[in-house]
FIDRENMAR-298704 format. One line per field, with one value per residue (C-alpha): residue number from 1; residue in one letter; x, y, z. Coordinates in steps of 0.5 Angstrom, whole numbers. Layout:
BEGIN
nr = NUM:...
rest = a:...
X = X:...
Y = Y:...
Z = Z:...
end
This chain:
BEGIN
nr = 1:2:3:4:5:6:7:8:9:10:11:12:13:14:15:16:17:18:19:20:21:22:23:24:25:26:27:28:29:30:31:32:33:34:35:36:37:38:39:40:41:42:43:44:45:46:47:48:49:50:51:52:53:54:55:56:57:58:59:60:61:62:63:64:65:66:67:68:69:70:71:72:73:74:75:76:77:78:79:80:81:82:83:84:85:86:87:88:89:90:91:92:93:94:95:96:97:98:99:100:101:102:103:104:105:106:107:108:109:110:111:112:113:114:115:116:117:118:119:120:121:122:123:124:125:126:127:128:129:130:131:132:133:134:135:136:137:138:139:140:141:142:143:144:145:146:147:148:149:150:151:152:153:154:155:156:157:158:159:160:161:162:163:164:165:166:167:168:169:170:171:172:173:174:175:176:177:178:179:180:181:182:183:184:185:186:187:188:189:190:191:192:193:194:195:196:197:198:199:200:201:202:203:204:205:206:207:208:209:210
rest = m:e:s:i:v:y:n:a:d:c:i:d:i:m:a:q:y:p:d:k:h:f:d:l:a:v:v:d:p:p:y:g:v:n:f:k:y:n:t:y:e:d:t:e:q:n:w:y:n:l:m:n:r:f:i:p:e:i:k:r:i:s:i:m:a:i:l:p:s:c:s:i:k:k:l:g:w:i:y:r:n:h:e:p:d:w:l:i:n:w:y:k:g:s:t:g:h:a:a:y:v:g:f:n:t:y:e:p:l:l:v:y:g:k:i:k:g:i:f:l:h:d:t:i:k:l:q:n:d:v:k:m:g:e:f:n:h:p:c:p:k:p:i:k:w:y:q:h:f:y:t:k:c:l:p:n:g:g:k:v:i:d:t:f:l:g:s:g:t:s:r:i:a:a:d:k:a:g:n:i:d:f:v:g:c:e:l:d:k:d:y:f:e:a:q:e:k:r:w:n:n:y:k:q:q:l:t:l:q:f
X = 70:63:58:51:45:38:31:29:28:35:32:30:37:41:37:40:47:51:54:60:60:62:68:66:58:59:51:47:40:34:35:28:28:22:26:21:23:18:16:18:16:21:19:22:18:19:27:27:23:28:33:32:31:37:42:42:43:48:52:51:53:59:66:65:59:60:53:51:47:43:42:45:39:38:45:42:37:42:47:41:39:44:51:57:64:66:64:67:67:66:68:65:66:61:55:50:46:43:45:42:47:48:51:53:60:60:56:58:59:57:62:60:66:73:77:83:90:87:87:83:83:77:76:75:75:72:67:60:61:54:48:42:37:43:42:35:37:35:41:47:54:60:64:70:66:65:73:76:73:74:81:82:79:81:87:87:80:75:67:62:55:51:44:41:44:40:43:49:55:57:57:61:66:67:70:74:77:78:79:72:66:60:53:48:40:35:27:25:24:26:32:34:33:36:42:43:43:48:52:52:54:60:62:61:66:71:71:71:78:81
Y = -63:-65:-59:-61:-57:-58:-54:-55:-52:-51:-54:-60:-61:-59:-65:-70:-69:-71:-67:-63:-66:-59:-55:-48:-45:-38:-36:-30:-31:-26:-20:-19:-12:-14:-15:-18:-25:-31:-36:-32:-27:-22:-19:-18:-23:-28:-27:-28:-34:-37:-35:-40:-45:-44:-42:-48:-53:-49:-49:-57:-59:-54:-53:-46:-41:-35:-30:-23:-20:-18:-10:-8:-7:-15:-15:-15:-21:-24:-24:-26:-32:-34:-31:-31:-34:-27:-21:-20:-13:-13:-6:-4:3:8:4:9:6:10:9:12:17:18:13:6:3:-3:-9:-15:-21:-27:-32:-39:-44:-44:-49:-51:-48:-42:-35:-30:-22:-19:-14:-15:-9:-11:-7:-10:-8:-12:-8:-9:-14:-16:-24:-23:-23:-17:-17:-21:-22:-21:-27:-25:-24:-32:-33:-29:-34:-40:-40:-36:-42:-48:-47:-55:-55:-58:-59:-53:-51:-45:-46:-40:-40:-35:-33:-38:-34:-38:-44:-40:-38:-45:-47:-42:-43:-50:-57:-56:-61:-55:-56:-51:-50:-46:-46:-41:-45:-39:-37:-45:-45:-38:-40:-47:-43:-38:-44:-48:-42:-41:-48:-47:-41:-44:-50:-45:-43:-49
Z = -4:-3:-4:-1:-1:1:-1:7:14:17:24:21:17:23:27:23:25:31:36:33:26:23:24:22:21:18:18:16:19:18:21:24:20:15:10:4:4:0:5:12:15:18:24:31:34:29:30:37:35:31:34:41:36:32:36:40:35:31:38:38:32:30:34:32:30:27:25:25:31:27:30:36:40:39:43:50:49:46:52:57:53:48:51:45:47:44:39:32:30:23:20:14:13:12:9:9:13:19:26:32:33:25:21:21:20:24:25:31:29:35:36:40:41:37:33:36:35:31:32:29:30:33:28:20:16:9:5:3:-4:-6:-7:-3:-8:-12:-14:-12:-5:0:4:0:4:0:-2:1:8:8:5:10:16:12:10:17:21:17:13:12:10:14:14:13:14:12:15:11:4:1:-6:-5:-4:2:-3:-8:-3:0:-7:-7:-1:-3:1:4:5:4:6:5:6:4:6:0:-6:-11:-7:-8:-15:-16:-12:-17:-22:-20:-17:-24:-28:-24:-24:-32:-32:-28:-34:-39:-36:-37
end
């Protein structure tokens, strides 16, 4: 299966694809909480600007798209401007992150569209055991997070896109899931090169196993 990645702006890449080209998009955009990125200023206002450009396009090119709401307080804005079809509750357990009432144990995931014939539980229980800063990324997701949606939504394989490739976790998860054509894009050159190194190391390890 193909695994194609671009060191480019995802808005430009998405514009090249026809409507509903991808079966699934599972993406992890910047959160607008002032994380330190090399080529993107992660302010709340920049997040709103990005989502206004991003969400209509990811909905256009994907049959189904799943992405974090990027904080509880943004949900009101999301529903007013880009209402999702559903929410999935990602229960992480006690993460140590502060919430308004004390401790944050879950994160709402936005769902746009649905792949015909698949059925998901709207709560997943998966601990985020990846440390902040691991793989030279401020907020990486675990491989199992992507794998969960790839295998549940595409049991027979399909076409997947990740528009915020970051450290390349989704690319590895797609390869592990099997029977998936993967497209990823990452704007930042340093992150892109880091995920390329991680990907090559991963493939080398697979070769050594056989």
